[in-house]
BAGUSE-128090 format. One record per residue: residue number from 1; residue in one letter; y, z, x of N, C-alpha, C, O in turn. Coordinates in steps of 0.02 Angstrom, whole numbers. Layout:
+-----+---------+--------+--------+--------+--------+--------+--------+--------+--------+--------+--------+--------+--------+
: num : residuo :    n.v :    n.w :    n.u :   ca.v :   ca.w :   ca.u :    c.v :    c.w :    c.u :    o.v :    o.w :    o.u :
+-----+---------+--------+--------+--------+--------+--------+--------+--------+--------+--------+--------+--------+--------+
: NUM :       A :      Y :      Z :      X :      Y :      Z :      X :      Y :      Z :      X :      Y :      Z :      X :
...
+-----+---------+--------+--------+--------+--------+--------+--------+--------+--------+--------+--------+--------+--------+
REM end
This chain:
+-----+---------+--------+--------+--------+--------+--------+--------+--------+--------+--------+--------+--------+--------+
: num : residuo :    n.v :    n.w :    n.u :   ca.v :   ca.w :   ca.u :    c.v :    c.w :    c.u :    o.v :    o.w :    o.u :
+-----+---------+--------+--------+--------+--------+--------+--------+--------+--------+--------+--------+--------+--------+
:   1 :       Q :   -307 :   1003 :   -213 :   -364 :   1013 :   -170 :   -339 :   1004 :    -98 :   -303 :    957 :    -83 :
:   2 :       T :   -357 :   1050 :    -54 :   -338 :   1047 :     16 :   -400 :   1040 :     59 :   -449 :   1077 :     51 :
:   3 :       D :   -398 :    991 :    105 :   -456 :    980 :    148 :   -451 :   1021 :    212 :   -402 :   1057 :    222 :
:   4 :       A :   -501 :   1015 :    256 :   -504 :   1054 :    317 :   -446 :   1039 :    365 :   -428 :   1082 :    405 :
:   5 :       A :   -417 :    979 :    360 :   -361 :    961 :    403 :   -294 :    985 :    374 :   -242 :    976 :    405 :
:   6 :       G :   -296 :   1017 :    315 :   -235 :   1044 :    286 :   -198 :    995 :    241 :   -142 :   1010 :    220 :
:   7 :       R :   -228 :    938 :    226 :   -197 :    890 :    181 :   -210 :    910 :    109 :   -267 :    926 :     91 :
:   8 :       T :   -157 :    911 :     69 :   -164 :    928 :     -1 :   -162 :    864 :    -42 :   -116 :    824 :    -35 :
:   9 :       T :   -211 :    856 :    -86 :   -215 :    798 :   -130 :   -209 :    822 :   -202 :   -243 :    868 :   -223 :
:  10 :       E :   -164 :    789 :   -240 :   -154 :    806 :   -310 :   -185 :    751 :   -353 :   -179 :    692 :   -338 :
:  11 :       Y :   -218 :    772 :   -406 :   -252 :    726 :   -451 :   -225 :    733 :   -522 :   -208 :    788 :   -544 :
:  12 :       S :   -223 :    678 :   -556 :   -217 :    676 :   -629 :   -286 :    651 :   -650 :   -323 :    628 :   -606 :
:  13 :       P :   -304 :    653 :   -712 :   -372 :    629 :   -728 :   -386 :    560 :   -697 :   -351 :    511 :   -713 :
:  14 :       D :   -435 :    557 :   -654 :   -462 :    495 :   -625 :   -420 :    462 :   -571 :   -443 :    413 :   -541 :
:  15 :       V :   -360 :    486 :   -555 :   -319 :    453 :   -504 :   -285 :    505 :   -459 :   -273 :    562 :   -479 :
:  16 :       V :   -271 :    484 :   -397 :   -233 :    525 :   -350 :   -159 :    515 :   -365 :   -136 :    458 :   -367 :
:  17 :       T :   -122 :    569 :   -375 :    -51 :    563 :   -390 :     -6 :    585 :   -332 :     53 :    568 :   -331 :
:  18 :       G :    -34 :    621 :   -284 :      7 :    642 :   -228 :    -36 :    663 :   -169 :    -94 :    682 :   -177 :
:  19 :       L :     -6 :    659 :   -110 :    -39 :    679 :    -49 :     13 :    711 :     -4 :     66 :    680 :      8 :
:  20 :       T :      0 :    772 :     20 :     47 :    806 :     63 :     11 :    826 :    127 :    -42 :    858 :    124 :
:  21 :       T :     40 :    808 :    184 :     10 :    826 :    248 :     30 :    898 :    267 :     75 :    926 :    236 :
:  22 :       P :     -4 :    928 :    315 :     12 :    997 :    334 :     85 :   1006 :    355 :    113 :   1061 :    348 :
:  23 :       D :    116 :    954 :    382 :    186 :    960 :    403 :    235 :    947 :    346 :    296 :    943 :    357 :
:  24 :       G :    209 :    940 :    284 :    252 :    934 :    225 :    271 :    863 :    206 :    309 :    854 :    158 :
:  25 :       R :    247 :    813 :    241 :    262 :    744 :    224 :    222 :    725 :    162 :    161 :    733 :    160 :
:  26 :       A :    257 :    700 :    111 :    224 :    687 :     46 :    226 :    614 :     27 :    275 :    578 :     41 :
:  27 :       S :    173 :    592 :     -4 :    169 :    526 :    -35 :    155 :    536 :   -109 :    121 :    584 :   -128 :
:  28 :       A :    181 :    490 :   -150 :    170 :    495 :   -223 :    143 :    428 :   -248 :    162 :    375 :   -223 :
:  29 :       F :    100 :    431 :   -297 :     68 :    372 :   -326 :     77 :    373 :   -401 :     68 :    424 :   -434 :
:  30 :       Y :     96 :    315 :   -429 :    109 :    309 :   -501 :     66 :    254 :   -530 :     54 :    203 :   -498 :
:  31 :       Y :     44 :    264 :   -592 :     -3 :    220 :   -624 :     20 :    202 :   -695 :     58 :    239 :   -726 :
:  32 :       N :     -4 :    145 :   -720 :      8 :    128 :   -790 :    -46 :    159 :   -834 :    -89 :    196 :   -809 :
:  33 :       H :    -44 :    145 :   -898 :    -92 :    175 :   -945 :   -164 :    150 :   -935 :   -210 :    175 :   -968 :
:  34 :       H :   -174 :    100 :   -892 :   -241 :     76 :   -875 :   -265 :    104 :   -808 :   -315 :     81 :   -781 :
:  35 :       N :   -229 :    153 :   -782 :   -244 :    184 :   -717 :   -240 :    134 :   -659 :   -276 :    140 :   -610 :
:  36 :       Q :   -197 :     84 :   -666 :   -184 :     36 :   -612 :   -122 :     60 :   -574 :    -72 :     78 :   -604 :
:  37 :       L :   -127 :     58 :   -509 :    -71 :     80 :   -467 :    -10 :     35 :   -480 :    -15 :    -26 :   -474 :
:  38 :       T :     46 :     65 :   -499 :    108 :     27 :   -510 :    158 :     38 :   -454 :    199 :     -7 :   -440 :
:  39 :       S :    156 :     96 :   -422 :    199 :    106 :   -364 :    172 :    164 :   -322 :    138 :    209 :   -346 :
:  40 :       A :    190 :    160 :   -258 :    172 :    213 :   -211 :    232 :    223 :   -166 :    260 :    175 :   -139 :
:  41 :       T :    251 :    285 :   -157 :    307 :    302 :   -114 :    280 :    343 :    -56 :    249 :    395 :    -66 :
:  42 :       G :    294 :    320 :      4 :    270 :    354 :     64 :    317 :    409 :     85 :    370 :    417 :     56 :
:  43 :       P :    298 :    447 :    136 :    339 :    502 :    160 :    407 :    479 :    186 :    454 :    519 :    190 :
:  44 :       D :    412 :    416 :    204 :    475 :    388 :    228 :    521 :    367 :    171 :    576 :    344 :    182 :
:  45 :       G :    497 :    374 :    108 :    537 :    356 :     50 :    531 :    283 :     30 :    559 :    262 :    -20 :
:  46 :       L :    495 :    243 :     70 :    487 :    173 :     54 :    435 :    164 :     -1 :    386 :    202 :     -4 :
:  47 :       E :    445 :    114 :    -43 :    404 :    106 :   -102 :    368 :     39 :   -104 :    397 :    -13 :    -88 :
:  48 :       L :    305 :     41 :   -122 :    264 :    -18 :   -137 :    262 :    -23 :   -213 :    250 :     28 :   -247 :
:  49 :       R :    272 :    -83 :   -241 :    269 :    -91 :   -314 :    220 :   -146 :   -332 :    213 :   -195 :   -296 :
:  50 :       R :    185 :   -136 :   -388 :    137 :   -186 :   -413 :    151 :   -199 :   -487 :    168 :   -154 :   -525 :
:  51 :       E :    142 :   -263 :   -506 :    149 :   -282 :   -576 :     85 :   -318 :   -598 :     52 :   -351 :   -558 :
:  52 :       Y :     68 :   -309 :   -662 :      7 :   -337 :   -690 :     22 :   -378 :   -752 :     72 :   -366 :   -786 :
:  53 :       D :    -21 :   -427 :   -766 :    -12 :   -466 :   -828 :    -45 :   -429 :   -886 :    -74 :   -376 :   -878 :
:  54 :       E :    -41 :   -460 :   -946 :    -68 :   -428 :  -1006 :   -144 :   -420 :  -1003 :   -173 :   -381 :  -1041 :
:  55 :       S :   -177 :   -457 :   -958 :   -250 :   -449 :   -949 :   -267 :   -397 :   -896 :   -326 :   -385 :   -883 :
:  56 :       G :   -216 :   -366 :   -867 :   -228 :   -315 :   -817 :   -237 :   -340 :   -747 :   -258 :   -302 :   -703 :
:  57 :       R :   -222 :   -404 :   -736 :   -230 :   -433 :   -669 :   -166 :   -425 :   -629 :   -111 :   -432 :   -656 :
:  58 :       L :   -174 :   -411 :   -565 :   -116 :   -405 :   -521 :    -81 :   -472 :   -516 :   -112 :   -523 :   -501 :
:  59 :       I :    -15 :   -473 :   -531 :     22 :   -535 :   -527 :     77 :   -534 :   -474 :    100 :   -586 :   -452 :
:  60 :       Q :     98 :   -474 :   -454 :    150 :   -470 :   -403 :    147 :   -403 :   -367 :    134 :   -351 :   -397 :
:  61 :       E :    158 :   -407 :   -301 :    162 :   -346 :   -261 :    224 :   -351 :   -217 :    234 :   -401 :   -182 :
:  62 :       T :    265 :   -300 :   -219 :    324 :   -297 :   -178 :    313 :   -244 :   -125 :    304 :   -185 :   -140 :
:  63 :       A :    314 :   -265 :    -62 :    302 :   -221 :     -6 :    364 :   -178 :      7 :    419 :   -195 :    -16 :
:  64 :       P :    356 :   -123 :     43 :    413 :    -81 :     59 :    470 :   -117 :     94 :    528 :    -97 :     88 :
:  65 :       D :    454 :   -170 :    131 :    507 :   -207 :    166 :    540 :   -260 :    122 :    584 :   -296 :    144 :
:  66 :       G :    519 :   -264 :     58 :    548 :   -312 :     11 :    510 :   -377 :      5 :    525 :   -417 :    -39 :
:  67 :       D :    462 :   -388 :     48 :    421 :   -449 :     42 :    383 :   -448 :    -24 :    355 :   -397 :    -43 :
:  68 :       I :    383 :   -505 :    -58 :    350 :   -511 :   -123 :    291 :   -559 :   -117 :    298 :   -614 :    -91 :
:  69 :       T :    234 :   -537 :   -141 :    175 :   -579 :   -146 :    160 :   -589 :   -220 :    153 :   -540 :   -257 :
:  70 :       R :    155 :   -652 :   -241 :    139 :   -667 :   -311 :     69 :   -695 :   -314 :     48 :   -733 :   -270 :
:  71 :       Y :     33 :   -678 :   -367 :    -35 :   -701 :   -377 :    -38 :   -743 :   -439 :     -8 :   -726 :   -490 :
:  72 :       R :    -74 :   -799 :   -435 :    -83 :   -844 :   -491 :   -157 :   -853 :   -503 :   -196 :   -857 :   -455 :
:  73 :       Y :   -176 :   -856 :   -565 :   -247 :   -862 :   -583 :   -257 :   -929 :   -618 :   -227 :   -942 :   -669 :
:  74 :       D :   -301 :   -971 :   -590 :   -314 :  -1037 :   -619 :   -355 :  -1031 :   -683 :   -345 :  -1070 :   -730 :
:  75 :       N :   -400 :   -983 :   -684 :   -442 :   -973 :   -743 :   -417 :   -912 :   -780 :   -413 :   -858 :   -751 :
:  76 :       P :   -399 :   -918 :   -844 :   -372 :   -861 :   -880 :   -420 :   -803 :   -888 :   -400 :   -748 :   -907 :
:  77 :       H :   -484 :   -814 :   -874 :   -534 :   -761 :   -881 :   -557 :   -734 :   -814 :   -600 :   -690 :   -812 :
:  78 :       S :   -530 :   -759 :   -760 :   -551 :   -739 :   -693 :   -510 :   -680 :   -668 :   -450 :   -675 :   -683 :
:  79 :       D :   -541 :   -636 :   -629 :   -506 :   -582 :   -596 :   -487 :   -602 :   -524 :   -454 :   -564 :   -489 :
:  80 :       L :   -508 :   -662 :   -503 :   -494 :   -685 :   -435 :   -436 :   -734 :   -435 :   -436 :   -783 :   -473 :
:  81 :       P :   -386 :   -721 :   -393 :   -329 :   -768 :   -390 :   -349 :   -834 :   -358 :   -308 :   -879 :   -351 :
+-----+---------+--------+--------+--------+--------+--------+--------+--------+--------+--------+--------+--------+--------+
REM end
């Protein structure tokens, strides 16, 4: 799908998988089988990564600069860290 500004967006069922600007700069998005974002690569080639626990909660995010944020959940049934 291309919008009025010339940006092309690619979809897989229910999720955005790619975005390309009119000048050809592309970003890609990858998901697990639960449609949770696992990585995103920007036009500069830098990657954001996310990891989830068996309950589907975000447990770690690695920024493109390598900084790591870890999430801990006090309540095993809570979605809030």
